[in-house]
Backbone bond lengths (Angstrom), bond angles and torsions (degrees), N, CA, C in turn:
res aa  C-N    CA-C-N  psi(-1)  N-CA   C-N-CA  omega(-1)  CA-C   N-CA-C  phi
1 M - - - 1.452 - - 1.527 109.50 -
2 A 1.301 114.26 145.97 1.457 120.48 178.28 1.528 108.41 -143.39
3 I 1.309 115.32 153.09 1.466 120.68 178.42 1.529 108.94 -95.64
4 Y 1.318 114.70 129.44 1.458 121.63 176.79 1.522 108.55 -120.91
5 I 1.328 115.71 157.78 1.453 122.12 178.05 1.526 108.04 -115.81
6 V 1.344 116.16 132.58 1.461 120.53 177.48 1.526 107.63 -64.82
7 N 1.328 115.64 124.89 1.452 121.57 -172.99 1.536 110.70 -126.57
8 T 1.329 116.68 55.25 1.459 121.15 178.29 1.523 109.61 -82.51
9 Q 1.319 116.56 161.72 1.465 120.66 179.34 1.527 111.23 -70.60
10 S 1.332 117.56 -51.80 1.467 119.11 -175.87 1.523 113.95 -143.65
11 S 1.321 117.53 -31.08 1.462 119.42 -174.63 1.523 111.58 -102.35
12 N 1.315 114.77 177.51 1.460 120.97 177.71 1.523 110.36 -75.46
13 L 1.327 115.62 158.48 1.463 122.09 177.80 1.519 108.96 -94.24
14 N 1.337 116.36 126.45 1.459 120.56 177.91 1.523 110.42 -71.14
15 V 1.326 115.19 137.72 1.457 122.39 174.40 1.525 105.59 -109.85
16 R 1.322 116.35 128.00 1.459 120.62 -171.29 1.521 113.02 -117.36
17 K 1.320 114.16 158.11 1.466 121.91 -179.27 1.528 111.50 -71.51
18 E 1.324 116.68 -32.14 1.461 123.11 -179.87 1.525 108.50 -134.27
19 P 1.335 118.08 160.69 1.463 120.22 -176.59 1.528 113.91 -80.98
20 N 1.336 116.24 64.12 1.461 121.07 172.66 1.523 109.26 -159.63
21 T 1.318 116.00 155.65 1.466 120.69 -173.52 1.520 113.86 -77.56
22 S 1.312 118.56 -8.77 1.461 119.73 -179.39 1.526 113.03 -95.67
23 C 1.313 117.86 -2.61 1.467 119.77 -178.42 1.533 111.46 -91.49
24 E 1.305 114.59 175.52 1.468 122.89 -176.22 1.530 113.03 -61.49
25 I 1.327 115.54 136.89 1.464 122.17 172.81 1.521 107.41 -88.02
26 V 1.335 117.23 123.17 1.465 121.18 -178.02 1.526 112.28 -99.40
27 G 1.337 116.56 -9.41 1.454 119.87 178.45 1.512 110.98 173.21
28 K 1.320 115.69 -173.68 1.455 121.94 -179.53 1.527 109.38 -139.53
29 L 1.327 115.21 150.24 1.459 121.78 175.87 1.519 108.42 -118.31
30 A 1.313 116.82 132.56 1.459 122.00 -179.75 1.522 110.71 -75.10
31 K 1.325 115.89 152.03 1.462 121.79 175.58 1.528 108.95 -55.69
32 G 1.327 116.41 134.62 1.458 121.66 179.35 1.517 114.45 92.30
33 T 1.334 117.72 -8.71 1.462 121.56 179.21 1.526 109.88 -68.70
34 E 1.330 116.53 137.28 1.458 121.29 174.68 1.518 108.84 -91.29
35 V 1.339 116.49 133.64 1.456 121.35 179.35 1.524 109.62 -131.55
36 E 1.306 115.88 147.92 1.454 121.71 177.30 1.519 107.88 -94.17
37 V 1.315 116.15 119.82 1.466 122.47 -176.65 1.521 108.83 -108.20
38 S 1.334 116.38 128.80 1.463 119.66 -179.10 1.524 112.20 -86.89
39 S 1.343 116.97 -28.61 1.463 119.85 177.38 1.525 110.02 -164.08
40 V 1.329 114.79 161.50 1.466 121.64 174.31 1.520 106.75 -130.88
41 K 1.333 115.23 126.76 1.462 120.26 -178.86 1.515 109.17 -146.90
42 D 1.313 116.32 132.80 1.467 122.65 177.57 1.532 112.54 52.23
43 G 1.332 116.34 36.84 1.456 120.44 176.13 1.516 115.41 83.73
44 W 1.326 116.79 6.41 1.469 121.00 -179.77 1.518 110.88 -121.16
45 A 1.322 115.85 134.04 1.462 122.33 177.16 1.519 109.09 -95.39
46 T 1.322 116.46 133.84 1.465 122.15 176.46 1.520 107.54 -95.69
47 L 1.339 115.72 128.49 1.457 120.48 -178.85 1.515 110.32 -144.95
48 S 1.300 115.74 168.26 1.464 121.38 175.32 1.522 107.50 -97.76
49 F 1.336 116.12 129.15 1.460 121.66 -178.75 1.518 108.09 -135.81
50 N 1.323 116.49 116.42 1.471 121.99 -177.45 1.528 111.65 52.44
51 G 1.330 116.16 41.35 1.454 121.37 175.14 1.512 115.34 80.17
52 Q 1.319 118.26 6.48 1.457 119.86 178.96 1.530 110.10 -128.09
53 T 1.323 115.83 157.34 1.455 120.07 176.52 1.518 108.36 -72.63
54 A 1.326 115.84 132.51 1.454 121.28 -178.99 1.523 108.44 -142.49
55 Y 1.334 115.58 175.46 1.457 121.29 -174.30 1.522 110.57 -136.50
56 A 1.327 115.53 147.79 1.456 122.00 175.73 1.524 107.75 -141.74
57 S 1.313 116.02 150.50 1.458 120.14 179.30 1.531 109.91 -63.87
58 A 1.314 115.55 125.44 1.471 120.80 179.82 1.528 111.49 -69.19
59 D 1.341 117.48 -15.53 1.459 120.98 178.65 1.523 111.93 -62.83
60 Y 1.324 116.87 -23.17 1.465 121.38 -176.32 1.525 112.73 -110.62
61 L 1.321 115.60 20.34 1.465 121.14 177.52 1.525 108.86 -122.05
62 K 1.312 115.71 138.27 1.459 121.58 179.37 1.520 108.22 -121.18
63 L 1.314 116.66 129.49 1.461 121.17 178.79 1.520 109.32 -61.35
64 K 1.320 115.92 129.59 1.463 120.79 179.44 1.522 108.76 -75.33
65 E 1.318 115.40 132.66 1.458 119.54 176.09 1.521 108.63 -74.75
66 I 1.308 115.47 135.01 1.462 120.92 -178.08 1.523 108.24 -106.92
67 S 1.313 115.45 128.65 1.461 120.24 179.49 1.525 110.38 -79.48
68 N 1.321 115.97 164.07 1.467 120.51 176.21 1.521 110.77 -61.35
69 A 1.325 117.66 -34.30 1.471 121.04 178.42 1.530 110.01 -64.34
70 D 1.345 116.86 -39.52 1.464 120.40 178.22 1.526 109.70 -64.48
71 I 1.320 117.06 -41.94 1.462 120.85 179.63 1.526 110.28 -63.91
72 D 1.335 117.03 -44.19 1.462 120.81 178.81 1.522 111.13 -61.39
73 A 1.324 117.52 -35.76 1.455 121.34 -179.34 1.535 111.11 -67.82
74 L 1.319 117.32 -25.53 1.467 121.12 179.82 1.517 113.05 -81.26
75 K 1.327 117.80 -16.74 1.461 121.43 -178.41 1.524 110.10 -75.21
76 F 1.295 114.57 145.36 1.480 119.77 179.75 1.504 110.73 -90.69
């Protein structure tokens, strides 16, 4: 899992039921929203949205940079 930030130009990012632009939109993510992505394949990010598996275009997601302090906080 990795944290990504929605990086759209002006509008919200569509979250879809399946990894293609012709399928149902199940919601939207605002620019700047942090999301946990489980995988990226063929340009689509797999994420959990309202308790279900959903997809968003990876073109509009930017990997969040993690500081050393964040890494240290994750260590047991």
